[in-house]
Structure formats: C-alpha cells, structure tokens
C-alpha positions as CSV (number, residue, x, y, z in Angstrom):
1,X,52.0,-68.5,142.8
2,X,53.9,-65.3,142.0
3,X,57.2,-65.6,140.1
4,X,59.4,-62.5,140.3
5,X,62.5,-62.1,138.1
6,X,65.4,-60.8,140.2
7,X,68.8,-61.2,138.7
8,X,71.9,-60.1,140.5
9,X,73.6,-57.3,138.8
10,X,71.0,-57.1,136.1
11,X,69.3,-53.8,135.5
12,X,67.6,-51.4,133.2
13,X,69.1,-48.0,133.7
14,X,67.4,-44.9,132.2
15,X,69.7,-42.5,130.4
16,X,68.7,-38.9,129.8
17,X,66.6,-38.5,126.6
18,X,69.3,-36.6,124.9
19,X,71.4,-39.7,124.8
20,X,68.6,-41.8,123.2
21,X,68.1,-41.6,119.5
22,X,64.4,-42.7,119.7
23,X,63.5,-40.0,122.3
24,X,65.7,-37.4,120.5
25,X,63.9,-37.7,117.3
26,X,60.5,-38.0,119.0
27,X,59.6,-41.5,117.7
28,X,59.4,-43.2,121.1
29,X,57.7,-41.8,124.2
30,X,58.3,-45.0,126.2
31,X,60.0,-45.3,129.5
32,X,62.6,-47.6,128.2
33,X,65.4,-45.2,127.1
34,X,68.5,-47.3,127.2
35,X,71.4,-48.9,125.4
36,X,70.8,-52.2,123.7
37,X,72.6,-54.1,126.4
38,X,70.5,-52.6,129.2
39,X,67.3,-53.2,127.3
40,X,68.3,-56.8,126.8
41,X,68.5,-57.2,130.6
42,X,64.8,-56.5,130.8
43,X,64.1,-58.5,127.7
44,X,65.2,-61.8,129.3
45,X,62.4,-61.8,131.9
46,X,60.0,-60.5,129.3
47,X,60.7,-63.4,127.0
48,X,60.4,-65.8,130.0
49,X,57.0,-64.3,130.8
50,X,55.9,-64.5,127.2
51,X,56.8,-68.2,127.0
52,X,55.0,-68.7,130.3
53,X,51.9,-67.1,128.9
54,X,52.0,-69.2,125.8
55,X,52.2,-72.3,128.0
56,X,49.4,-71.0,130.2
57,X,51.7,-70.7,133.2
58,X,51.7,-68.0,135.9
59,X,53.2,-64.7,134.9
60,X,56.8,-63.7,135.5
61,X,56.8,-60.3,137.2
62,X,59.2,-57.5,137.3
63,X,59.0,-54.4,139.5
64,X,57.0,-51.6,138.0
65,X,59.5,-49.0,139.3
66,X,63.0,-49.3,140.6
67,X,66.2,-47.4,141.2
68,X,68.5,-46.8,138.1
69,X,70.4,-49.9,137.5
70,X,67.7,-52.3,138.6
71,X,65.5,-54.7,136.6
72,X,62.2,-52.7,136.5
73,X,60.0,-51.1,133.9
74,X,60.6,-47.5,135.0
75,X,64.0,-46.7,136.4
76,X,64.3,-43.0,135.9
77,X,65.7,-41.2,138.9
78,X,62.3,-39.9,139.9
79,X,60.5,-43.2,139.6
80,X,60.8,-44.6,143.1
81,X,60.3,-41.2,144.9
82,X,57.5,-40.4,142.6
83,X,55.6,-43.6,143.3
84,X,56.3,-43.2,147.0
85,X,54.8,-39.7,146.9
86,X,51.6,-41.0,145.2
87,X,51.3,-43.9,147.7
88,X,51.7,-41.5,150.6
89,X,49.2,-39.0,149.2
90,X,46.7,-41.8,148.6
91,X,46.8,-43.2,152.1
92,X,47.9,-46.6,150.9
93,X,50.8,-48.4,152.4
94,X,53.3,-50.8,150.8
95,X,51.7,-54.1,149.8
96,X,48.2,-52.5,149.5
97,X,48.7,-52.5,145.7
98,X,50.7,-54.5,143.2
99,X,54.1,-53.0,142.7
100,X,55.0,-55.3,139.8
101,X,53.9,-55.9,136.3
102,X,54.0,-58.9,133.9
103,X,57.4,-58.7,132.4
104,X,56.0,-59.2,128.8
105,X,54.9,-55.6,128.8
106,X,58.5,-54.7,128.1
107,X,58.2,-56.4,124.7
108,X,55.5,-53.9,123.7
109,X,56.3,-50.7,125.6
110,X,59.5,-50.0,123.7
111,X,57.5,-49.8,120.5
112,X,54.7,-47.6,122.0
113,X,54.7,-44.3,120.3
114,X,51.7,-42.0,120.5
115,X,53.4,-39.5,118.2
116,X,53.2,-42.1,115.4
117,X,49.4,-42.0,115.5
118,X,48.8,-38.4,116.6
119,X,48.1,-37.1,113.1
120,X,45.0,-39.3,113.1
121,X,43.4,-37.4,115.9
122,X,40.9,-35.2,114.2
123,X,38.7,-34.1,117.1
124,X,39.5,-32.0,120.2
125,X,42.3,-33.4,122.2
126,X,43.8,-32.4,125.6
127,X,47.5,-32.9,125.9
128,X,48.9,-32.3,129.4
129,X,52.7,-32.1,129.5
130,X,55.0,-32.3,132.5
131,X,57.9,-30.0,131.7
132,X,60.4,-32.0,133.7
133,X,59.1,-35.5,132.7
134,X,61.9,-38.0,132.7
135,X,59.7,-40.7,131.1
136,X,58.1,-38.7,128.2
137,X,60.3,-35.6,127.4
138,X,58.4,-32.4,126.7
139,X,59.6,-32.1,123.1
140,X,58.2,-35.6,122.4
141,X,54.8,-34.7,123.7
142,X,54.8,-31.3,122.0
143,X,55.7,-33.0,118.7
144,X,52.7,-35.4,119.1
145,X,50.4,-32.5,120.0
146,X,51.5,-30.5,116.9
147,X,50.3,-33.3,114.7
148,X,46.8,-33.1,116.1
149,X,44.2,-30.9,114.4
150,X,42.6,-29.5,117.5
151,X,45.0,-30.0,120.3
152,X,44.7,-28.0,123.6
153,X,48.1,-28.1,125.2
154,X,48.9,-27.4,128.9
155,X,52.4,-27.5,130.2
156,X,53.0,-27.9,134.0
157,X,56.2,-27.1,135.9
158,X,56.5,-30.7,137.3
159,X,57.8,-34.2,136.6
160,X,56.1,-37.4,135.4
161,X,54.6,-38.4,138.7
162,X,53.7,-34.9,140.0
163,X,50.3,-34.3,138.4
164,X,48.7,-37.0,140.5
165,X,49.4,-35.2,143.8
166,X,49.3,-31.7,145.2
167,X,50.3,-29.0,144.5
168,X,49.6,-29.9,140.8
169,X,46.7,-32.3,141.1
170,X,44.0,-29.6,141.5
171,X,45.2,-27.6,138.4
172,X,45.6,-30.7,136.2
173,X,42.0,-31.9,137.1
174,X,40.6,-28.4,136.7
175,X,42.1,-28.2,133.2
176,X,40.6,-31.6,132.4
177,X,37.2,-30.5,133.6
178,X,37.3,-27.2,131.7
179,X,38.3,-29.1,128.5
180,X,35.4,-31.6,128.9
181,X,32.9,-28.7,129.6
182,X,34.0,-27.0,126.4
183,X,34.1,-30.0,124.1
184,X,31.8,-32.6,125.6
185,X,28.8,-30.6,126.9
186,X,26.2,-32.3,129.0
187,X,22.7,-31.8,127.9
188,X,19.9,-31.6,130.4
C-alpha cells in the first residue's frame, strides 16, 4: 500500500536563494529554501511518515518534484521541467520510476550542509558546479570547494538538472573521467 500526502492548498514554495538566510551565508545547500510557514507544510507529512516508520507502518510519500506552491521536496521553477527533460532523454516514461520519496527525508535534508564538512576533505576532490543551479547556488558550492585542500572546480553554464542530459552531459562526464585518470590511476 502506498500512502501519498496531498493536502489541498498546502505547499512548499522555493524562494530565490538571496531571500534565504541559510543559503545566503552558505550554511545550507539543501533544496528547502523557504519561510518557516512553508517549510512547516512539508514537515507535517514528514512527521506523519516518521511516526509511521517508528510503528513499522508503510511510508507516507510526497512527490520528489513539484511546481512552486505544491507539497514536494524540490519545488524550484526548474524542478518539473528538469526532471521531465531527464526522463525524456533516458527513454523512460511516466510511472517507469518512482516520482515520490518517503516524506521523512524532509526532516534531514534541511540540515544537510556539505559546506560544514568540506574542510575535512584532505584528498583530491572534484567539485562540479551548475552556474544557474536553483537548488544549490553557485556561491554555496564555491564556498565549500574553497575549504577543501585539493579541490578541482569546474563551473558549467547550466541549471541543476542539466548536467545529466545533452548538451552538458558529455562535458561533465569527460571532466569526471579526466579527474579520475589524474587522481585514481589504474595500474596494469
């Protein structure tokens, strides 16, 4: 049985990072960039799901992506078209994949902050940044990379979902392979 939380008029609406104090100071790279009231709308199904998990009940799901103003994990303006572009490029069709996540992830993702731990990265690290990323602003990713001792940074003229499809996919993967060849050589 799949339980899906769908409340009328409830939503999580992503604001530009410049309006979010967490994103502005670089402490949070998560996709939840909202006012307290909007975040609480996603928190309700997340709490229901967490209680269900503790009671060993089926998960309560929310949509992974949605239009701004809906109850979904990612509601940036590029989320729905970005996922649709990935699905189209992959040859999948709707319902070939789960388009939902356990709502309890919202209880953790708001506290997810790679920048907080970036200074502990002492070995080579590849940081690939989408210049127009509505989920993780460029300045947040650059701040995290600056804390790393051996960061290799590549910035791409694209949005959050674009590296997974052409025309950016080949360049992104090429940069990953070049990094791996340089830092993780294969011995014969």
